[in-house]
RODO-2510 file (C-alpha; in nm, 4 decimals, decimal comma):
residues 323
     n   res          X          Y          Z
     1     m    -0,4384    -1,1814    -7,8754
     2     h    -0,2087    -1,1882    -8,1755
     3     f    -0,3082    -0,8987    -8,4017
     4     v    -0,2568    -0,9299    -8,7758
     5     i    -0,2858    -0,5799    -8,9213
     6     y    -0,3611    -0,6490    -9,2863
     7     g    -0,2742    -0,3200    -9,4561
     8     a    -0,0223    -0,1080    -9,2653
     9     g    -0,0953     0,2251    -9,4307
    10     a    -0,2090     0,5361    -9,2453
    11     v    -0,4740     0,3803    -9,0203
    12     g    -0,3275     0,0303    -9,0003
    13     g     0,0213     0,1630    -8,9388
    14     v    -0,0842     0,3878    -8,6503
    15     i    -0,2858     0,1051    -8,4920
    16     a     0,0020    -0,1402    -8,5320
    17     s     0,2575     0,0999    -8,3856
    18     h     0,0532     0,1586    -8,0724
    19     l    -0,0230    -0,2113    -8,0282
    20     v     0,3493    -0,2904    -8,0460
    21     r     0,4280    -0,0125    -7,7984
    22     s     0,1734    -0,1589    -7,5542
    23     g     0,3280    -0,5054    -7,5775
    24     s     0,0609    -0,6754    -7,7901
    25     s     0,1806    -0,9464    -8,0266
    26     t     0,1491    -0,7840    -8,3698
    27     t     0,2225    -0,8692    -8,7319
    28     v     0,1706    -0,6252    -9,0175
    29     v     0,0991    -0,7216    -9,3758
    30     a     0,2328    -0,4596    -9,6156
    31     r     0,3692    -0,4430    -9,9668
    32     g     0,6266    -0,2850   -10,1944
    33     a     0,8565    -0,0083   -10,0738
    34     h     0,6550     0,0316    -9,7544
    35     l     0,7135    -0,3326    -9,6586
    36     q     1,0842    -0,3082    -9,7364
    37     a     1,1232     0,0086    -9,5312
    38     i     0,9487    -0,1527    -9,2323
    39     r     1,1761    -0,4551    -9,2567
    40     d     1,4887    -0,2403    -9,2934
    41     r     1,4347     0,0202    -9,0209
    42     g     1,1056    -0,0541    -8,8476
    43     l     0,7709     0,1216    -8,8702
    44     v     0,8145     0,4918    -8,7934
    45     l     0,5282     0,6570    -8,6055
    46     d     0,5247     1,0378    -8,6185
    47     t     0,3273     1,1926    -8,3309
    48     a     0,3012     1,5338    -8,1658
    49     e     0,5680     1,4161    -7,9199
    50     g     0,8110     1,3197    -8,1962
    51     s     0,8980     1,0200    -8,4130
    52     e     0,9646     0,6694    -8,2913
    53     s     1,0541     0,3550    -8,4822
    54     q     0,8990     0,0232    -8,3802
    55     m     1,0466    -0,3052    -8,4933
    56     v     0,7475    -0,5150    -8,5946
    57     t     0,7108    -0,8496    -8,7668
    58     a     0,6239    -0,7716    -9,1285
    59     a     0,4783    -1,0065    -9,3897
    60     a     0,4154    -0,9650    -9,7614
    61     n     0,0980    -1,1759    -9,7521
    62     a    -0,1077    -1,4065    -9,5327
    63     a     0,1109    -1,7059    -9,6218
    64     e     0,4029    -1,5456    -9,4330
    65     v     0,1999    -1,4888    -9,1145
    66     e     0,2566    -1,7265    -8,8228
    67     w    -0,1078    -1,7953    -8,7406
    68     t    -0,2080    -1,8948    -8,3877
    69     d    -0,5322    -1,9889    -8,2146
    70     n    -0,5332    -1,6346    -8,0726
    71     s    -0,4875    -1,4508    -8,4028
    72     v    -0,7339    -1,1798    -8,4993
    73     v    -0,7209    -0,9875    -8,8283
    74     l    -0,7755    -0,6137    -8,8455
    75     l    -0,8412    -0,5507    -9,2140
    76     c    -0,7151    -0,1994    -9,2899
    77     v    -0,6882    -0,2015    -9,6692
    78     k    -0,9032     0,0241    -9,8868
    79     s    -1,2431    -0,1178    -9,9795
    80     q    -1,1511    -0,1800   -10,3437
    81     q    -0,8675    -0,4030   -10,2167
    82     t    -1,0873    -0,6156    -9,9901
    83     a    -1,1589    -0,8921   -10,2427
    84     a    -0,7893    -0,9566   -10,3096
    85     a    -0,7122    -0,9483    -9,9371
    86     l    -0,9898    -1,1999    -9,8711
    87     d    -0,8576    -1,4330   -10,1407
    88     d    -0,5229    -1,4289    -9,9605
    89     l    -0,6701    -1,4672    -9,6122
    90     q    -0,9087    -1,7445    -9,7147
    91     a    -0,6172    -1,9430    -9,8533
    92     h    -0,3998    -1,9154    -9,5416
    93     a    -0,5843    -1,7974    -9,2285
    94     p    -0,7688    -2,0493    -9,0074
    95     r    -1,1389    -2,0341    -9,0851
    96     t    -1,2304    -1,9470    -8,7254
    97     t    -1,0010    -1,6429    -8,7143
    98     p    -1,2019    -1,3333    -8,6150
    99     m    -1,2037    -1,0866    -8,9052
   100     v    -1,2435    -0,7194    -8,8177
   101     s    -1,3137    -0,4523    -9,0785
   102     a    -1,1303    -0,1363    -8,9719
   103     q    -1,2191     0,0352    -9,2997
   104     n    -1,4261     0,3170    -9,4410
   105     g    -1,7505     0,2292    -9,6143
   106     v    -2,0143    -0,0253    -9,5163
   107     a    -1,9757    -0,3004    -9,7791
   108     n    -1,6704    -0,4781    -9,6386
   109     e    -1,8400    -0,6535    -9,3500
   110     s    -2,0785    -0,8439    -9,5771
   111     a    -1,7879    -0,9443    -9,8005
   112     l    -1,6015    -1,0774    -9,4964
   113     l    -1,9055    -1,2712    -9,3765
   114     r    -1,9261    -1,4537    -9,7110
   115     r    -1,5858    -1,6072    -9,6384
   116     f    -1,5477    -1,6197    -9,2579
   117     p    -1,8027    -1,6901    -8,9827
   118     e    -1,6634    -1,4566    -8,7131
   119     v    -1,6882    -1,0983    -8,8386
   120     y    -1,6550    -0,7713    -8,6491
   121     s    -1,6468    -0,4056    -8,7415
   122     i    -1,4593    -0,1033    -8,6116
   123     c    -1,5792     0,2518    -8,6617
   124     v    -1,2507     0,4287    -8,7277
   125     m    -1,2130     0,7855    -8,6038
   126     l    -0,8389     0,8174    -8,6516
   127     p    -0,6839     1,1009    -8,8540
   128     a    -0,3586     0,9807    -9,0058
   129     t    -0,1440     1,0160    -9,3152
   130     h     0,0914     0,7847    -9,5004
   131     l     0,2840     0,9405    -9,7870
   132     e     0,6365     0,8061    -9,7278
   133     p     0,7434     0,4383    -9,7203
   134     g     0,7911     0,3139    -9,3667
   135     v     0,6354     0,6220    -9,2043
   136     v     0,2850     0,6860    -9,0688
   137     v     0,1722     1,0141    -8,9163
   138     q    -0,0749     1,0283    -8,6294
   139     g    -0,3012     1,3251    -8,6978
   140     s    -0,4421     1,3704    -8,3480
   141     a    -0,2388     1,5432    -8,0801
   142     a    -0,4612     1,4019    -7,8054
   143     t    -0,5922     1,0441    -7,8122
   144     a    -0,4481     0,8473    -8,1032
   145     g    -0,7974     0,7610    -8,2228
   146     i    -1,1405     0,6204    -8,1390
   147     l    -1,1890     0,2565    -8,2374
   148     d    -1,5272     0,1296    -8,1189
   149     v    -1,5929    -0,2343    -8,2105
   150     g    -1,8907    -0,4679    -8,2430
   151     r    -2,0004    -0,7903    -8,4055
   152     f    -2,1452    -0,7789    -8,7541
   153     p    -2,4287    -0,7306    -8,8153
   154     t    -2,5164    -0,6536    -8,4504
   155     g    -2,4216    -0,7345    -8,0950
   156     t    -2,1090    -0,7747    -7,8866
   157     d    -1,9351    -1,0708    -7,7282
   158     g    -1,6198    -1,1678    -7,5457
   159     v    -1,4055    -1,1294    -7,8589
   160     a    -1,5273    -0,7733    -7,9186
   161     e    -1,4667    -0,6890    -7,5536
   162     n    -1,1163    -0,8400    -7,5666
   163     i    -1,0261    -0,6477    -7,8825
   164     s    -1,1554    -0,3275    -7,7240
   165     r    -0,9559    -0,3943    -7,4068
   166     h    -0,6331    -0,4388    -7,6062
   167     l    -0,7009    -0,1208    -7,8025
   168     r    -0,7572     0,0761    -7,4821
   169     a    -0,4298    -0,0601    -7,3448
   170     a    -0,2652     0,0658    -7,6653
   171     s    -0,3869     0,4248    -7,5907
   172     f    -0,6978     0,4269    -7,8121
   173     e    -1,0489     0,5160    -7,7039
   174     s    -1,2555     0,2027    -7,7612
   175     r    -1,5919     0,0612    -7,6524
   176     p    -1,7796    -0,2522    -7,7539
   177     r    -2,0975    -0,1469    -7,9379
   178     g    -2,3938    -0,3607    -8,0360
   179     d    -2,5027    -0,1061    -8,3007
   180     i    -2,1648    -0,0595    -8,4652
   181     m    -2,3069    -0,0330    -8,8191
   182     a    -2,5210     0,2676    -8,7213
   183     w    -2,1934     0,4382    -8,6311
   184     k    -2,0327     0,3236    -8,9550
   185     y    -2,3150     0,4773    -9,1582
   186     r    -2,2597     0,8113    -8,9813
   187     k    -1,8909     0,7803    -9,0697
   188     l    -1,9924     0,7073    -9,4309
   189     l    -2,1749     1,0410    -9,4443
   190     l    -1,8589     1,2186    -9,3276
   191     n    -1,6553     1,0279    -9,5866
   192     l    -1,8737     1,1661    -9,8664
   193     g    -1,6345     1,4593    -9,8475
   194     n    -1,3391     1,2387    -9,9456
   195     g    -1,4029     1,2546   -10,3193
   196     v    -1,4616     1,6289   -10,3058
   197     d    -1,1371     1,6761   -10,1135
   198     a    -0,9370     1,4523   -10,3465
   199     t    -1,0746     1,5927   -10,6698
   200     y    -1,1630     1,9622   -10,6387
   201     r    -0,9611     2,2704   -10,5537
   202     r    -1,0309     2,4239   -10,2145
   203     d    -1,1539     2,7448   -10,3761
   204     g    -1,3874     2,9712   -10,1813
   205     d    -1,7220     2,8310   -10,0736
   206     a    -1,7808     2,6157   -10,3814
   207     h    -1,5697     2,3351   -10,2363
   208     g    -1,7611     2,3411    -9,9072
   209     e    -2,0951     2,3638   -10,0855
   210     l    -2,0199     2,0462   -10,2808
   211     m    -1,9466     1,8662    -9,9541
   212     r    -2,2655     1,9934    -9,7920
   213     r    -2,4781     1,8872   -10,0880
   214     a    -2,3173     1,5430   -10,1046
   215     r    -2,3875     1,4824    -9,7360
   216     r    -2,7454     1,6140    -9,7503
   217     e    -2,8051     1,3773   -10,0390
   218     g    -2,6581     1,0939    -9,8338
   219     e    -2,8829     1,1701    -9,5367
   220     a    -3,1890     1,1618    -9,7639
   221     v    -3,0870     0,8297    -9,9195
   222     l    -3,0205     0,6565    -9,5868
   223     a    -3,3561     0,7808    -9,4546
   224     a    -3,5358     0,6479    -9,7634
   225     a    -3,3601     0,3141    -9,7239
   226     g    -3,4670     0,2922    -9,3585
   227     i    -3,1081     0,2498    -9,2385
   228     d    -3,0277     0,3233    -8,8748
   229     v    -2,7713     0,5997    -8,8357
   230     v    -2,6495     0,7537    -8,5135
   231     s    -2,7169     1,1251    -8,4931
   232     e    -2,4629     1,3894    -8,5801
   233     a    -2,4869     1,5087    -8,2179
   234     d    -2,4040     1,1619    -8,0820
   235     d    -2,1101     1,1338    -8,3200
   236     r    -1,9828     1,4751    -8,2151
   237     a    -2,0203     1,3855    -7,8473
   238     r    -1,8274     1,0601    -7,8979
   239     r    -1,5392     1,2456    -8,0551
   240     g    -1,5476     1,5038    -7,7762
   241     n    -1,1982     1,6211    -7,6893
   242     h    -1,0351     1,2937    -7,7901
   243     i    -0,9501     1,3968    -8,1458
   244     v    -0,7433     1,7160    -8,1621
   245     r    -0,6004     1,7732    -8,5081
   246     r    -0,2325     1,8623    -8,5141
   247     d    -0,0752     2,0793    -8,7823
   248     t     0,1775     1,8750    -8,9770
   249     g     0,1877     2,1068    -9,2762
   250     e    -0,0232     2,1399    -9,5874
   251     d    -0,1167     1,7699    -9,5859
   252     s    -0,2384     1,7614    -9,2257
   253     l    -0,6105     1,7716    -9,3056
   254     v    -0,6270     1,5722    -9,6278
   255     s    -0,8544     1,2708    -9,6683
   256     s    -0,7424     0,9130    -9,7201
   257     t    -0,8680     0,9340   -10,0794
   258     w    -0,6511     1,2426   -10,1413
   259     q    -0,3527     1,0489   -10,0059
   260     s    -0,4196     0,7607   -10,2460
   261     v    -0,4270     1,0000   -10,5416
   262     a    -0,1099     1,1745   -10,4205
   263     r     0,0700     0,8390   -10,3978
   264     g    -0,0237     0,7662   -10,7595
   265     a    -0,2771     0,4923   -10,6877
   266     h    -0,4430     0,3359   -10,9923
   267     d    -0,7751     0,3126   -10,8119
   268     v    -0,9403     0,4644   -10,5041
   269     e    -1,2332     0,3688   -10,2799
   270     i    -1,4789     0,6236   -10,4194
   271     d    -1,7171     0,3482   -10,5406
   272     y    -1,7624     0,2460   -10,1757
   273     l    -1,8123     0,6004   -10,0453
   274     s    -2,0023     0,8252   -10,2858
   275     g    -2,0783     0,5110   -10,4873
   276     e    -2,2541     0,3534   -10,1877
   277     i    -2,4988     0,6450   -10,1799
   278     v    -2,5460     0,6202   -10,5564
   279     l    -2,6224     0,2488   -10,5239
   280     l    -2,8717     0,2997   -10,2418
   281     g    -3,0314     0,5885   -10,4287
   282     r    -3,0890     0,3701   -10,7341
   283     l    -3,2273     0,0900   -10,5191
   284     h    -3,4726     0,3181   -10,3382
   285     g    -3,5656     0,5655   -10,6112
   286     v    -3,3773     0,8682   -10,4767
   287     a    -3,1830     1,0921   -10,7158
   288     t    -2,8152     1,1359   -10,6234
   289     p    -2,6690     1,3769   -10,8829
   290     v    -2,4016     1,5218   -10,6526
   291     n    -2,2570     1,1894   -10,5455
   292     e    -2,2800     1,0560   -10,9007
   293     l    -2,0761     1,3517   -11,0237
   294     v    -1,8180     1,3186   -10,7458
   295     q    -1,7885     0,9453   -10,8114
   296     s    -1,7371     0,9859   -11,1848
   297     e    -1,5015     1,2843   -11,1616
   298     t    -1,2848     1,1246   -10,8927
   299     t    -1,2604     0,8136   -11,1081
   300     r    -1,1633     1,0286   -11,4071
   301     l    -0,9004     1,2115   -11,2015
   302     v    -0,7341     0,8819   -11,1111
   303     t    -0,7715     0,7246   -11,4563
   304     e    -0,6176     1,0252   -11,6311
   305     g    -0,3416     1,0665   -11,3716
   306     l    -0,4405     1,4222   -11,2791
   307     e    -0,3114     1,6019   -10,9716
   308     p    -0,5173     1,5744   -10,6516
   309     s    -0,7519     1,8665   -10,5812
   310     s    -0,7064     2,0038   -10,9326
   311     l    -1,0612     2,0307   -11,0718
   312     d    -1,2806     2,3406   -11,0449
   313     p    -1,5539     2,3048   -10,7787
   314     q    -1,7581     2,5936   -10,9181
   315     a    -1,7684     2,4232   -11,2576
   316     a    -1,9030     2,1150   -11,0813
   317     l    -2,1788     2,3189   -10,9158
   318     d    -2,2617     2,4764   -11,2493
   319     r    -2,2917     2,1315   -11,4080
   320     l    -2,5298     2,0245   -11,1341
   321     v    -2,7510     2,3295   -11,1924
   322     g    -2,7563     2,2650   -11,5652
   323     s    -2,8263     1,8919   -11,5404
***
């Protein structure tokens, strides 16, 4: 397989680095200073064992990719960037190219299927950070990450099995799964903490209480919508001892949304995380005040250019009580 990693940030960069190390043909699509740094000195992977630079073919867009009959795209951009990425891919990638969403949220797969017939999904359990051009940090000191894969909307096939085999060869835990979206919805519930992490100070228990309320709300909404979700116990068992967080300093446990805010992003994927629960709540008549607040306040934080984790979580709880 020839892997095209479209979006070589934290997750995409770690995946690409390990694929290159294992000998898989790999091209990354990146942009700006990150792209230039990769072209100048390679893609630097920081792990618990040290840092290593991998020379990897880097493209600015899909037009610069040398497409083959064996190409497969791992889409690793944020959800709000999916539409632009698909415009680019639709213009230049062969229509039969397998498209794999290795993204947070659950809306990307449907967007891919509107444009391409062969769509797959990866449930990404891969702690990583990307705050410096040309450098990605692997957040797990054990296995690099867990990347289970399946067809969308359900099932597995030879392509899913082949992708999984390559990922295992590249040091990831990976299994083909016929119910991959049930795993993605469990991951969505975990990602409801992203907006809280990116927006509110980690003060006392108020920060944790906001996360707990957001996730309880999410559980209630998914149940009302009749959506299959793997259990928290099954998710915990799958992670097992594979993911062991390493301490890389004060940024070692931050969410991907926090990282976007810290890099000065003009938008973040909150509409596809907390906003997904808000949407489903409105469709199925379930109130979602916590996720609505997190969605709006995270959007305000980005729009006004405020510092990450700078709002008062207790004030947010007080607003919820008074609403």
